[in-house]
N, CA, C and O of each residue as an XYZ file, in Angstrom:
404
protein
N     -23.485     67.343     13.098
C     -24.930     67.275     12.848
C     -25.131     66.828     11.391
O     -24.522     67.352     10.458
N     -26.012     65.839     11.250
C     -26.412     65.351      9.911
C     -27.749     65.829      9.561
O     -28.604     65.933     10.440
N     -28.021     66.162      8.197
C     -29.295     66.689      7.856
C     -29.762     65.825      6.601
O     -29.007     65.468      5.696
N     -31.036     65.562      6.682
C     -31.745     64.903      5.510
C     -32.821     65.840      5.077
O     -33.607     66.310      5.898
N     -32.872     66.116      3.825
C     -33.869     67.040      3.254
C     -34.959     66.366      2.455
O     -34.664     65.425      1.717
N     -36.143     66.776      2.558
C     -37.262     66.310      1.787
C     -37.059     66.780      0.342
O     -36.841     67.969      0.113
N     -37.127     65.860     -0.646
C     -36.939     66.226     -2.015
C     -37.970     67.288     -2.413
O     -39.164     67.047     -2.234
N     -37.597     68.373     -2.907
C     -38.499     69.463     -3.400
C     -39.446     69.925     -2.287
O     -40.582     70.294     -2.586
N     -39.050     69.919     -1.085
C     -39.856     70.308     -0.063
C     -39.138     70.981      1.095
O     -37.908     70.968      1.140
N     -39.897     71.587      2.065
C     -39.204     72.289      3.129
C     -38.823     71.481      4.310
O     -38.171     72.014      5.208
N     -39.184     70.213      4.383
C     -39.051     69.364      5.585
C     -37.564     68.862      5.736
O     -37.012     68.262      4.815
N     -36.980     69.112      6.852
C     -35.699     68.723      7.281
C     -35.638     67.741      8.434
O     -36.449     67.806      9.358
N     -34.710     66.865      8.383
C     -34.521     65.902      9.593
C     -33.114     66.236     10.053
O     -32.207     66.291      9.222
N     -32.906     66.446     11.262
C     -31.513     66.637     11.789
C     -31.143     65.559     12.793
O     -31.969     65.085     13.573
N     -29.920     65.205     12.746
C     -29.420     64.170     13.614
C     -28.103     64.655     14.237
O     -27.187     64.996     13.489
N     -27.967     64.701     15.531
C     -26.704     65.095     16.168
C     -25.828     63.904     16.351
O     -26.153     62.998     17.120
N     -24.753     63.886     15.678
C     -23.823     62.733     15.794
C     -22.978     62.581     14.463
O     -23.127     63.374     13.533
N     -22.168     61.625     14.421
C     -21.296     61.402     13.341
C     -22.097     60.718     12.160
O     -23.211     60.246     12.384
N     -21.576     60.672     11.012
C     -22.153     59.980      9.909
C     -22.377     58.485     10.278
O     -23.455     57.930     10.064
N     -21.320     57.864     10.838
C     -21.420     56.510     11.238
C     -22.548     56.199     12.189
O     -23.261     55.205     12.055
N     -22.692     57.151     13.227
C     -23.735     57.038     14.242
C     -25.083     57.214     13.496
O     -26.018     56.486     13.831
N     -25.247     58.109     12.531
C     -26.498     58.297     11.831
C     -26.841     57.065     11.053
O     -27.967     56.572     11.123
N     -25.841     56.535     10.274
C     -26.206     55.362      9.495
C     -26.523     54.168     10.432
O     -27.503     53.464     10.191
N     -25.716     53.921     11.500
C     -25.971     52.850     12.337
C     -27.450     53.008     12.992
O     -28.186     52.031     13.126
N     -27.796     54.227     13.361
C     -29.064     54.395     14.046
C     -30.178     54.238     12.962
O     -31.175     53.570     13.235
N     -30.052     54.784     11.838
C     -31.074     54.709     10.790
C     -31.226     53.268     10.284
O     -32.357     52.805     10.131
N     -30.172     52.569     10.028
C     -30.201     51.230      9.454
C     -30.547     50.182     10.416
O     -30.989     49.106     10.011
N     -30.376     50.421     11.671
C     -30.772     49.445     12.695
C     -32.298     49.649     13.152
O     -32.876     48.820     13.854
N     -32.848     50.737     12.725
C     -34.217     50.976     13.004
C     -34.392     51.726     14.274
O     -35.531     51.909     14.704
N     -33.365     52.168     14.900
C     -33.456     52.960     16.196
C     -34.059     54.337     15.897
O     -34.858     54.869     16.668
N     -33.632     54.920     14.702
C     -34.131     56.238     14.383
C     -34.997     56.144     13.127
O     -34.641     55.454     12.172
N     -36.122     56.835     13.134
C     -36.989     56.859     11.960
C     -36.814     58.222     11.318
O     -36.947     59.262     11.965
N     -36.523     58.190     10.073
C     -36.322     59.418      9.309
C     -37.523     59.569      8.398
O     -37.728     58.756      7.496
N     -38.332     60.618      8.629
C     -39.570     60.796      7.900
C     -39.367     60.819      6.379
O     -40.241     60.331      5.663
N     -38.268     61.357      5.850
C     -38.087     61.423      4.412
C     -37.713     60.054      3.764
O     -37.762     59.899      2.544
N     -37.340     59.076      4.618
C     -36.956     57.727      4.081
C     -38.275     56.953      3.849
O     -39.245     57.179      4.572
N     -38.321     56.086      2.899
C     -39.465     55.174      2.693
C     -39.732     54.286      3.938
O     -38.801     53.821      4.596
N     -41.082     54.060      4.248
C     -41.342     53.196      5.443
C     -40.855     51.832      5.314
O     -40.492     51.223      6.321
N     -40.814     51.283      4.123
C     -40.385     49.950      3.997
C     -38.851     49.746      3.634
O     -38.425     48.717      3.110
N     -38.131     50.759      3.946
C     -36.626     50.834      3.732
C     -35.983     49.621      4.282
O     -35.137     49.039      3.603
N     -36.308     49.200      5.429
C     -35.624     48.104      6.151
C     -36.402     46.777      6.119
O     -36.022     45.819      6.792
N     -37.545     46.723      5.298
C     -38.254     45.517      5.229
C     -37.490     44.370      4.503
O     -37.540     43.228      4.960
N     -36.841     44.639      3.469
C     -36.175     43.661      2.637
C     -34.862     43.310      3.287
O     -34.221     44.200      3.846
N     -34.431     42.099      3.251
C     -33.128     41.776      3.686
C     -32.049     42.255      2.749
O     -32.196     42.151      1.532
N     -30.922     42.801      3.314
C     -29.820     43.221      2.386
C     -29.341     42.075      1.665
O     -29.325     40.953      2.173
N     -28.914     42.342      0.391
C     -28.373     41.356     -0.488
C     -27.221     41.869     -1.166
O     -27.085     43.089     -1.261
N     -26.366     41.073     -1.654
C     -25.230     41.464     -2.487
C     -24.959     40.448     -3.534
O     -24.841     39.256     -3.249
N     -24.861     40.894     -4.710
C     -24.621     40.038     -5.917
C     -23.343     40.606     -6.461
O     -23.283     41.759     -6.887
N     -22.284     39.751     -6.440
C     -20.940     40.324     -6.955
C     -21.138     40.364     -8.516
O     -21.887     39.578     -9.097
N     -20.427     41.312     -9.130
C     -20.503     41.332    -10.551
C     -19.263     40.476    -11.092
O     -18.322     40.163    -10.363
N     -19.351     40.156    -12.346
C     -18.285     39.359    -12.954
C     -17.781     40.181    -14.205
O     -18.095     39.810    -15.336
N     -17.087     41.174    -14.021
C     -16.649     42.048    -15.096
C     -15.665     41.280    -15.999
O     -14.909     40.423    -15.542
N     -15.704     41.607    -17.241
C     -14.647     41.110    -18.200
C     -13.317     41.766    -17.768
O     -13.195     42.991    -17.798
N     -12.374     40.992    -17.388
C     -11.078     41.547    -16.962
C     -10.259     41.839    -18.238
O     -10.153     40.983    -19.117
N      -9.710     42.993    -18.328
C      -8.918     43.350    -19.566
C      -7.493     43.486    -19.086
O      -7.189     44.147    -18.093
N      -6.627     42.820    -19.847
C      -5.199     42.894    -19.593
C      -4.589     43.545    -20.805
O      -4.838     43.115    -21.932
N      -3.756     44.623    -20.586
C      -3.191     45.205    -21.725
C      -2.107     44.410    -22.381
O      -1.464     43.555    -21.772
N      -1.922     44.718    -23.652
C      -0.930     43.929    -24.382
C       0.469     44.456    -23.904
O       0.691     45.648    -23.695
N       1.373     43.469    -23.755
C       2.686     43.825    -23.344
C       3.384     44.732    -24.276
O       3.262     44.565    -25.489
N       4.113     45.690    -23.783
C       4.883     46.583    -24.706
C       6.136     45.759    -25.141
O       6.878     45.245    -24.303
N       6.340     45.655    -26.486
C       7.455     45.009    -27.016
C       8.775     45.660    -26.448
O       8.891     46.875    -26.290
N       9.759     44.738    -26.153
C      10.986     45.329    -25.671
C      11.746     46.012    -26.826
O      11.854     45.492    -27.937
N      12.235     47.141    -26.514
C      13.050     47.923    -27.525
C      14.477     47.714    -27.117
O      14.838     47.888    -25.953
N      15.284     47.343    -28.072
C      16.685     47.243    -27.894
C      17.269     48.553    -27.421
O      16.789     49.640    -27.745
N      18.312     48.406    -26.651
C      18.972     49.706    -26.260
C      19.408     50.444    -27.496
O      19.874     49.844    -28.465
N      19.256     51.733    -27.458
C      19.623     52.567    -28.658
C      20.650     53.684    -28.246
O      20.737     54.071    -27.081
N      21.371     54.146    -29.198
C      22.275     55.247    -28.974
C      21.436     56.485    -29.036
O      21.178     56.980    -30.133
N      20.988     57.022    -27.903
C      20.133     58.102    -27.863
C      20.845     59.405    -28.440
O      20.171     60.297    -28.956
N      22.046     59.474    -28.349
C      22.821     60.556    -28.937
C      22.717     60.604    -30.481
O      22.595     61.647    -31.122
N      22.780     59.330    -31.019
C      22.585     59.226    -32.481
C      21.231     59.525    -32.902
O      21.024     60.146    -33.945
N      20.233     59.086    -32.095
C      18.870     59.382    -32.483
C      18.633     60.888    -32.409
O      18.025     61.459    -33.314
N      19.096     61.527    -31.364
C      18.928     63.008    -31.234
C      19.577     63.813    -32.415
O      19.021     64.788    -32.919
N      20.729     63.359    -32.794
C      21.433     63.963    -33.826
C      20.708     63.816    -35.203
O      20.576     64.767    -35.974
N      20.269     62.609    -35.445
C      19.521     62.338    -36.664
C      18.248     63.073    -36.697
O      17.905     63.634    -37.738
N      17.470     63.117    -35.561
C      16.220     63.811    -35.429
C      16.360     65.315    -35.759
O      15.595     65.867    -36.549
N      17.353     65.948    -35.131
C      17.551     67.367    -35.324
C      17.898     67.659    -36.748
O      17.419     68.634    -37.325
N      18.796     66.754    -37.371
C      19.116     66.946    -38.768
C      17.940     66.727    -39.710
O      17.989     67.171    -40.858
N      16.912     66.072    -39.269
C      15.760     65.779    -40.141
C      14.505     66.595    -39.692
O      13.395     66.233    -40.081
N      14.646     67.634    -38.922
C      13.576     68.557    -38.647
C      12.655     68.188    -37.469
O      11.582     68.767    -37.302
N      13.105     67.203    -36.650
C      12.307     66.860    -35.444
C      12.793     67.667    -34.287
O      13.984     67.950    -34.156
N      11.881     68.031    -33.461
C      12.171     68.797    -32.295
C      12.299     67.823    -31.109
O      11.305     67.270    -30.638
N      13.485     67.632    -30.657
C      13.745     66.723    -29.577
C      14.473     67.382    -28.460
O      15.461     68.075    -28.704
N      14.013     67.195    -27.178
C      14.739     67.806    -26.123
C      16.166     67.302    -25.965
O      16.426     66.159    -26.341
N      17.094     68.063    -25.441
C      18.435     67.563    -25.322
C      18.642     66.477    -24.255
O      19.646     65.765    -24.237
N      17.638     66.387    -23.365
C      17.690     65.287    -22.312
C      16.313     64.733    -22.175
O      15.331     65.361    -22.571
N      16.235     63.537    -21.607
C      14.942     62.894    -21.182
C      14.524     61.978    -22.294
O      15.302     61.616    -23.177
N      13.298     61.626    -22.221
C      12.694     60.594    -23.117
C      12.530     61.139    -24.522
O      12.003     62.227    -24.753
N      13.034     60.284    -25.492
C      12.809     60.664    -26.899
C      11.311     60.297    -27.230
O      10.833     59.219    -26.875
N      10.629     61.197    -27.892
C       9.241     60.963    -28.226
C       9.133     59.694    -29.101
O      10.007     59.374    -29.907
N       7.991     58.991    -28.884
C       7.851     57.716    -29.507
C       7.820     57.842    -31.073
O       8.378     57.010    -31.787
N       7.172     58.877    -31.546
C       7.064     59.066    -33.028
C       8.474     59.357    -33.644
O       8.718     59.018    -34.802
N       9.365     59.967    -32.887
C      10.724     60.237    -33.337
C      11.420     58.923    -33.382
O      12.048     58.580    -34.384
N      11.318     58.152    -32.277
C      12.002     56.888    -32.269
C      11.565     55.962    -33.401
O      12.413     55.304    -34.003
N      10.165     55.885    -33.735
C       9.684     55.101    -34.777
C      10.183     55.632    -36.206
O      10.425     54.821    -37.099
N      10.321     56.908    -36.388
C      10.849     57.457    -37.591
C      12.290     57.140    -37.723
O      12.725     56.832    -38.833
N      13.052     57.186    -36.710
C      14.489     56.824    -36.770
C      14.695     55.313    -37.044
O      15.632     54.924    -37.742
N      13.761     54.438    -36.455
C      13.873     53.093    -36.695
C      13.573     52.790    -38.196
O      14.295     52.044    -38.857
N      12.444     53.424    -38.707
C      12.107     53.223    -40.159
C      13.264     53.676    -41.062
O      13.527     53.059    -42.094
N      13.935     54.732    -40.676
C      15.082     55.255    -41.483
C      16.256     54.264    -41.493
O      16.967     54.089    -42.482
N      16.405     53.645    -40.347
C      17.568     52.774    -40.192
C      17.286     51.265    -40.349
O      18.151     50.462    -40.002
N      16.159     50.866    -40.836
C      15.829     49.497    -41.017
C      16.054     49.056    -42.490
O      15.817     47.896    -42.830
C-alpha cells in the first residue's frame, strides 16, 4: 500500500499496489491524487543534462622502493611511533626522506 499525505493536513490518499504501479498510474493520468497539483501532467517532461566541470586528481608521484626495515629502525630511534608491520605513515616516510637527502 502506498500513502500520500496532505502537507500539514489530515487528508490521506491510499493506493494498493507497488511503488512502480503507483507511479505508473499517477504519471499516466489513470489515477488522480487529490494532494498533487491539478496541472502536474500538463507540461511535457523535459531533461537538460548538466555539464559539470570534471575534476581529475593529480597523479601520485612514484616513490622508489625503500628499505622499510631501515625506515622503521630510523623512525623508532628518532621518536616516531611506527607499527612493526604494514604501511609506514606518510609523515614518517617524508621525515626519513628529508633526513636522508
